[in-house]
N, C-alpha and C positions, 0 to 999 in steps of 0.2 A: 456564385452556387459554391456550397460546402463540398470540398471532397468528398469522395467515397475511401469510405478506412481501404476497403481492399483496391482501389487504382495503381499501387506499385505494386498489386500483381499479375504478370502478363501470360502466363503461360501453369498449367494444371500441376499441381504437387507429385501430381498420378502414375500420369502419363509424359506429360514437357509439352501437349498438345498444344497452340498458339488460340483453338478454338475454348477458348475459360472466361465467358463475360459475364457478369456481373449480374443476376440472379433474383437478388431480393437486396434490400438496403445493409442486411448481415450478412448474405454468403453470393458467392461466383459456384457458376455451375459448369463443367467441362460438356461441352458438346461430344464431346468424341467419342470419350470412355462413362460418362456419365456420372462420374467423380461429385459430389457440392462442398466446398469448402464453407464453413462457418466461421466467422469472424464475432466471435461471443467475447462478451469481456472477462478478466482474469479479474482470480480471488484473489485482495490483496487484505493484508493486517497489519493495524493499528495498535498500539496500548498506549493506556493513562496508565500508569504505573504509579501508584502515590504510596508515601511514606507514612509513618504515625507522625511525623507533624504535619500532615498536611502538604509538602511537598511534591509536585509534578516533575518527573524525572526527564528529562528533555535533551533530545541529539542536535549535534549541530550537523549540516547532511559534509556530510566530504567530499559526496560525487557529487555531478547533474544530473537530473535537475536541481537546480535552486540551490546549487554546493555553497555552502557556506551560511544558508540561512537556520530559524532552530525546524527542525521537525519532533514524531511521536516515534519512538523506537515500534517496526515493522519492516513490513514488505511482503512481496508474492508467495503463495500460498503452493508448494510444491505438488507435483501427480503424486496420487494415494497419500493426502495428509488430508486430515480434516483441520477446518480454521481454527479451532483450539489445540493440533500439534504446529498447523503451520505457524502460531501466536507465540506457541511458547518455545518452538527453533529461530525463533528472530529474537526474540526477546533475550534468547543464549547467545546467539554472534555476533550481537550488535551490543549487548550492555557487558555478559558475563552473566548475568543473575541466572539462577535454576530458581526457575519456576513451572509447578503442575500444569495437566488439563484443567482442573479440578479447581486452580484458583485464578486462571483468566473466566471472566463473568462478561458475555454477551451485550452490549449496551444500543446500538444501533448502525446500521451502512446509509453511505453518501457513495453515489453513481462518480467517475471521476475518468477526465482522461489522462494518462501519465506519457506524455511524449519522452521517444527512449530510442536512439538512433534515426532521429530523423520521422520516424513514422509515429501515430498518434495512438499509444494501446489503451482500451476502453475498461477498465477499470470497475469494481466493485467493492470499494474498502470497507473493511469490516470493524468496529472498533470494539477494542475490549478493557476492562478493567481490573486489574491487579495491587491489591495492599504485598509491600515487602516491609520488614524490618528495616526500622532506620539506619542499624549498623552495617545493613546490608553492600555489602564489596560491590563498585561497579568498575569496569575498564571497557572503554570507546575502543571497538574496534567492528571490522565488516565497513559498510557504508557511512558509519557516526565515527566522525573527526574526533567529536569528544562527547561527553555526556556533563550534566550539570543539576541539579534538585533548584527546584526555585517554586517560592511560596507559592500559591492559589491567587494570592489577591498580588502578585509581582507580574504573572505571566499575562506577556500583549500578544495580541493575534496578528496582528501586524508583521511579527515575527519570523511567522510560520511559514516556509515558504510557495509550499502547495495546495492548491485552493481549493480540496478537499481537507486537508488536514488543517486550515484555517477556519472552514467553516465549520470542522466537529472538535475542534476548539473551542468556537463559540457558543457551540450549541452544550458541550458540557460546563465552559463557565455562567452560563446563564443556568442550570442545573444546579450546580454544586460551589455558587456564591451564593 
């Protein structure tokens, strides 16, 4: 039987009561104060960044999960950000590239489970595409250990460590190669 995603939470975060019961698949309810906590997916972004030579910018993951495997620049959307703003911020944080929200175009989404700190975090991964100049300066930072440009014909799905990223890269390559 699959463990409930909220199984690790035993006390109400509002009043501290132990009467914090599983309410349904996505929530726990406190019998003491009436608070219901919903475990909804976190929004996450990833970018297919292409240059004029038809190369894809890929990152090597510097942290777990999947440390050392290939990834696309991206990350979690912060509170008070829309997906495009989150994508622009993540691109800057991980690559030092400056793009505007008008430069990133939404492609598709894939639900995912991201293992972090011993917990499964359900995400909705939103994939974007943007073009940059061939001479755009890149510098790996934040979660990216390094960055490289790879011609699309040399992109191999199995080198990407996260399930949703592999699925997205496969879908992207099928549509664009």
